C-alpha positions as CSV (number, residue, x, y, z in Angstrom):
1,X,67.1,-31.1,-43.8
2,X,65.1,-32.9,-41.1
3,X,61.6,-34.3,-41.7
4,X,60.1,-31.5,-39.6
5,X,61.9,-28.9,-41.7
6,X,60.8,-30.6,-44.9
7,X,57.2,-30.6,-43.8
8,X,57.4,-26.9,-42.7
9,X,58.9,-26.0,-46.0
10,X,56.1,-27.9,-47.8
11,X,53.4,-26.2,-45.8
12,X,54.9,-22.8,-46.5
13,X,55.3,-23.6,-50.2
14,X,51.7,-24.7,-50.5
15,X,50.5,-21.6,-48.7
16,X,52.5,-19.4,-51.0
17,X,51.2,-21.3,-54.1
18,X,47.7,-20.8,-52.7
19,X,48.1,-17.1,-52.3
20,X,49.6,-16.7,-55.8
21,X,46.7,-18.7,-57.2
22,X,44.1,-16.4,-55.5
23,X,46.0,-13.3,-56.7
24,X,46.0,-14.9,-60.2
25,X,42.2,-15.4,-60.1
26,X,41.6,-11.9,-58.8
27,X,44.0,-10.0,-61.0
28,X,44.8,-12.3,-63.9
29,X,42.6,-10.4,-66.4
30,X,45.1,-7.5,-66.2
31,X,47.9,-9.7,-67.6
32,X,46.0,-11.7,-70.3
33,X,45.2,-9.0,-72.9
34,X,46.7,-10.2,-76.2
35,X,47.6,-13.6,-74.9
36,X,45.0,-16.1,-76.0
37,X,46.4,-19.1,-74.2
38,X,46.9,-17.1,-71.0
39,X,43.3,-15.8,-71.3
40,X,42.1,-19.4,-71.7
41,X,43.9,-20.5,-68.6
42,X,42.6,-17.5,-66.6
43,X,39.0,-18.2,-67.7
44,X,39.4,-21.8,-66.6
45,X,40.8,-20.5,-63.3
46,X,37.8,-18.3,-62.8
47,X,35.4,-21.1,-63.5
48,X,37.3,-23.3,-61.1
49,X,37.2,-20.6,-58.5
50,X,33.5,-20.2,-58.8
51,X,32.9,-23.9,-58.7
52,X,35.1,-24.4,-55.6
53,X,33.4,-21.4,-53.8
54,X,29.8,-22.5,-54.4
55,X,30.2,-26.3,-54.7
56,X,30.9,-28.9,-52.2
57,X,34.5,-29.4,-53.2
58,X,37.7,-28.5,-51.4
59,X,40.5,-26.9,-53.3
60,X,43.3,-29.3,-53.9
61,X,45.8,-26.8,-52.4
62,X,43.8,-26.8,-49.1
63,X,43.9,-30.6,-49.1
64,X,47.7,-30.4,-49.6
65,X,48.0,-28.0,-46.7
66,X,46.0,-30.3,-44.5
67,X,48.1,-33.3,-45.6
68,X,51.4,-31.6,-44.8
69,X,50.1,-30.2,-41.5
70,X,49.1,-33.7,-40.4
71,X,52.6,-35.1,-41.5
72,X,54.2,-32.4,-39.4
73,X,52.1,-33.5,-36.4
74,X,50.0,-30.3,-36.5
75,X,46.2,-30.3,-36.3
76,X,45.0,-29.3,-39.8
77,X,43.1,-26.1,-39.9
78,X,40.4,-27.6,-42.1
79,X,38.0,-25.6,-44.2
80,X,39.1,-23.6,-47.1
81,X,42.1,-21.3,-47.4
82,X,40.0,-18.1,-47.9
83,X,37.8,-18.8,-44.9
84,X,40.7,-19.6,-42.6
85,X,43.4,-17.1,-43.6
86,X,41.5,-14.2,-45.0
87,X,38.5,-14.4,-42.8
88,X,40.4,-14.9,-39.6
89,X,43.2,-12.4,-40.2
90,X,41.8,-9.7,-42.5
91,X,38.0,-9.9,-42.1
92,X,37.3,-11.4,-38.7
93,X,33.7,-10.2,-38.6
94,X,32.8,-11.3,-42.1
95,X,30.4,-14.2,-42.5
96,X,31.4,-17.2,-44.6
97,X,28.4,-16.4,-46.8
98,X,29.5,-12.9,-47.5
99,X,33.1,-14.0,-48.1
100,X,31.8,-16.5,-50.7
101,X,29.6,-13.9,-52.4
102,X,32.6,-11.5,-52.6
103,X,34.8,-14.3,-54.0
104,X,32.2,-15.2,-56.7
105,X,31.7,-11.5,-57.3
106,X,35.4,-11.0,-58.1
107,X,35.3,-14.0,-60.5
108,X,32.1,-12.6,-62.2
109,X,33.8,-9.1,-62.6
110,X,36.7,-10.8,-64.3
111,X,34.4,-12.7,-66.6
112,X,32.7,-9.3,-67.4
113,X,36.1,-8.1,-68.6
114,X,36.4,-11.0,-70.9
115,X,32.8,-10.5,-72.2
116,X,33.6,-6.9,-72.9
117,X,36.8,-7.9,-74.8
118,X,34.9,-10.5,-76.8
119,X,32.1,-8.1,-77.8
120,X,34.6,-5.5,-78.8
121,X,36.4,-8.1,-80.9
122,X,33.1,-9.1,-82.6
123,X,32.3,-5.4,-83.4
124,X,35.8,-4.9,-84.9
125,X,35.4,-8.0,-87.1
126,X,31.9,-6.9,-88.2
127,X,33.2,-3.4,-89.2
128,X,36.2,-4.8,-91.0
C-alpha cells in the first residue's frame, strides 16, 4: 500500500469512527438498558458531546481527520465534523448555532431517558 493509499484509508477510517461515535451518542440509550457499564460509558459520551458542542474544544477525531488530510497533501476542512459534513450535506441552510442547539438537545433528551430510568429504579427500591 502506498503512502497516499494509507493516508486515504486513515482518513476514511477516522470519518467512519466519527460517524459511529455520533450515532452512539444519539442512539446509545436504546442499547444500554440493563448494562450498567455501557450506561456509564454512554453517559460519559453524552457529557463529552455537550462539552465539545458548547465549549471551545475540538473533537479529537476532527483533529485526527485534519492531521491525515494534511499528510495526504489535502487542505484540512477545519471546524467540527458535524458542522462540515452534516451542515454542508444534509442541512445546508441551517446555522451553526441551530445545529449546536440541536446537538445539545439530543444529548439532553438522552440524559432525560437516564433520569427517568433512575427515578423508576428509586421508586422500585422504595416500594420493595
